[in-house]
C-alpha positions in Angstrom: 68.8 155.3 -127.5 69.4 158.9 -128.5 67.2 160.2 -131.4 69.2 160.5 -134.5 68.7 164.1 -135.8 72.2 164.9 -136.9 75.1 163.0 -138.4 75.7 159.3 -138.1 79.2 158.7 -136.6 81.2 155.6 -135.8 84.3 155.5 -133.7 87.3 153.1 -134.3 89.6 153.3 -131.3 91.2 150.6 -129.3 91.6 152.7 -126.1 88.3 152.0 -124.4 88.4 155.1 -122.2 88.9 157.4 -125.2 86.3 155.6 -127.2 83.7 155.9 -124.5 84.6 159.6 -123.7 84.1 160.6 -127.4 80.9 158.7 -127.5 79.5 160.5 -124.5 80.6 163.9 -125.8 79.0 163.4 -129.1 75.8 161.8 -128.0 75.2 164.1 -125.0 76.5 167.4 -126.3 75.4 167.5 -129.9 72.5 166.4 -132.2 74.8 163.9 -133.8 74.8 160.2 -132.9 77.4 157.5 -132.4 75.7 154.6 -134.1 78.5 152.2 -133.3 82.1 151.9 -132.0 84.8 149.4 -132.7 88.3 148.6 -131.4 89.6 147.5 -134.8 89.2 148.3 -138.5 88.2 144.8 -139.6 85.0 144.8 -137.5 84.2 148.3 -138.5 84.5 147.5 -142.2 82.3 144.4 -141.9 79.5 146.6 -140.6 80.2 149.7 -142.6 77.2 149.5 -145.0 74.8 148.6 -142.2 76.1 151.5 -139.9 76.3 153.8 -143.0 78.1 156.6 -141.1 78.6 160.1 -142.3 81.8 160.4 -140.4 84.3 157.9 -139.0 86.5 158.9 -136.1 89.6 156.7 -136.8 92.5 155.9 -134.6 95.8 155.3 -136.5 97.6 152.8 -134.3 95.2 149.8 -134.1 95.6 146.1 -133.7 95.6 144.4 -137.2 94.8 146.8 -140.0 96.1 150.3 -139.2 93.8 153.4 -139.4 95.4 154.7 -142.6 94.6 151.5 -144.5 91.3 151.5 -142.7 90.4 154.9 -144.1 91.4 153.7 -147.7 89.3 150.6 -147.4 86.3 152.4 -145.9 86.2 154.9 -148.7 86.2 152.1 -151.2 83.1 150.7 -149.6 81.5 154.0 -148.8 83.0 156.8 -151.0 80.8 159.5 -149.4 82.1 158.9 -145.9 84.3 161.4 -144.2 87.1 160.3 -141.8 88.7 162.2 -139.0 91.9 160.9 -137.5 92.1 160.4 -133.8 95.8 160.9 -132.8 98.0 161.4 -129.8 100.2 163.9 -131.6 99.4 166.7 -134.1 102.6 166.9 -136.0 103.5 163.4 -137.1 104.1 162.2 -140.7 101.5 159.5 -139.8 98.8 162.1 -139.6 99.9 163.5 -142.9 99.8 160.1 -144.5 96.3 159.6 -143.1 95.2 162.9 -144.7 96.7 161.8 -148.0 94.8 158.5 -147.7 91.5 160.4 -147.6 91.0 161.7 -144.1 89.3 165.1 -143.9 91.1 166.2 -140.7 92.2 165.2 -137.3 91.6 165.7 -133.6 93.9 164.8 -130.7 92.9 162.3 -128.1 93.3 165.0 -125.4 91.0 167.4 -127.1 88.1 168.8 -125.0 84.6 168.2 -126.1 84.3 171.6 -127.8 87.2 170.9 -130.1 85.8 167.4 -130.9 82.4 168.8 -131.8 84.0 171.7 -133.7 86.1 169.3 -135.8 83.0 167.2 -136.6 81.0 170.2 -137.6 83.8 171.7 -139.7 84.2 168.4 -141.7 80.4 168.2 -142.1 80.5 171.7 -143.6 83.2 170.7 -146.0 86.2 171.9 -144.0 89.4 170.1 -143.0 90.5 170.8 -139.4 94.3 170.5 -139.1 97.1 172.4 -137.5 99.4 174.8 -139.3 102.3 172.3 -139.5 100.2 169.6 -141.0 98.7 172.1 -143.4 102.2 173.0 -144.5 103.0 169.4 -145.2 99.9 169.1 -147.3 100.9 172.2 -149.3 104.4 170.8 -149.8 103.0 167.6 -151.2 101.2 169.6 -153.9 104.5 171.1 -154.9 105.7 167.7 -156.1 106.1 167.6 -159.8 102.9 167.0 -161.9 105.1 165.5 -164.7 106.1 162.4 -162.8 106.7 159.4 -165.0 105.5 157.1 -162.2 101.9 156.0 -161.6 100.3 156.7 -158.3 100.8 153.1 -157.2 104.5 153.2 -158.3 104.9 156.5 -156.4 103.4 154.8 -153.3 105.8 151.8 -153.6 108.8 154.1 -154.0 107.7 156.1 -150.9 107.5 152.9 -148.9 110.9 151.8 -150.2 112.3 155.1 -149.1 110.9 154.4 -145.6 113.0 151.2 -145.5 110.1 148.8 -146.0 110.9 145.4 -147.5 109.2 144.0 -150.5 107.1 141.7 -148.3 106.2 144.7 -146.0 105.1 146.7 -148.9 103.0 143.8 -150.3 101.3 143.4 -146.9 100.6 147.1 -146.6 99.2 147.4 -150.1 97.4 144.0 -149.9 99.0 142.6 -153.0 101.4 139.8 -153.9 105.1 140.2 -153.5 105.5 139.5 -157.2 103.3 142.5 -157.9 105.6 144.7 -155.9 108.6 143.4 -157.8 106.9 144.3 -161.0 106.3 147.8 -159.8 109.9 148.2 -158.7 111.1 146.9 -162.1 108.9 149.6 -163.8 110.2 152.3 -161.3 113.9 151.4 -162.2 113.1 151.5 -165.9 111.2 154.8 -165.8 113.8 156.5 -163.5 116.7 155.0 -165.5 118.3 153.5 -162.3 119.2 150.0 -161.3 119.0 149.9 -157.5 116.9 151.1 -154.6 119.3 153.7 -153.4 119.5 155.4 -156.8 115.7 155.2 -157.2 115.2 156.9 -153.8 117.8 159.5 -154.5 116.3 160.4 -157.9 112.8 160.3 -156.4 113.7 162.8 -153.7 115.8 165.0 -156.0 112.9 165.3 -158.5 110.3 165.6 -155.8 108.5 162.5 -156.9 108.1 161.4 -153.3 
């Protein structure tokens, strides 16, 4: 086993070839160590405190819990952990959502070993590796009004409604009961002074609440 002199890293990636390639790059070409790797978030979360990683390389499209929720859950268990998204594309809304969920940056699955190690080192130094178009999306998100009448959870629910998710879908995504979602929606309607989803979405977009 490689001597651990650098950062502790775990990889959550269901593509075995990608997972093994990243492991080799990190273990053989840096002083960092891949202490464990998983093909799903559930197993990674079970062992998170034992692995105690400094950085998680997290795929987004995973069987079971997706990588975005996985990042949220991992940071609840281990608030100090940094997450780097492993993605096929570098300009998707999914990557942006992962960054909003707490990811520190991203790398593409086709990245060469230099870019992979650079991204890890940049995050370790407090940076956030991302492309210009993703950075622009992040900046735009900060332009949303700071005087929103909605709570962060209500904003999240309204965002999911705008994406066409059903109440059950939203409940599953947020790991809460459907009745809780209905309560949030009732509050959203009241605060935005609307009485249907279409009006709530329209007002949310117009006022840059979502």
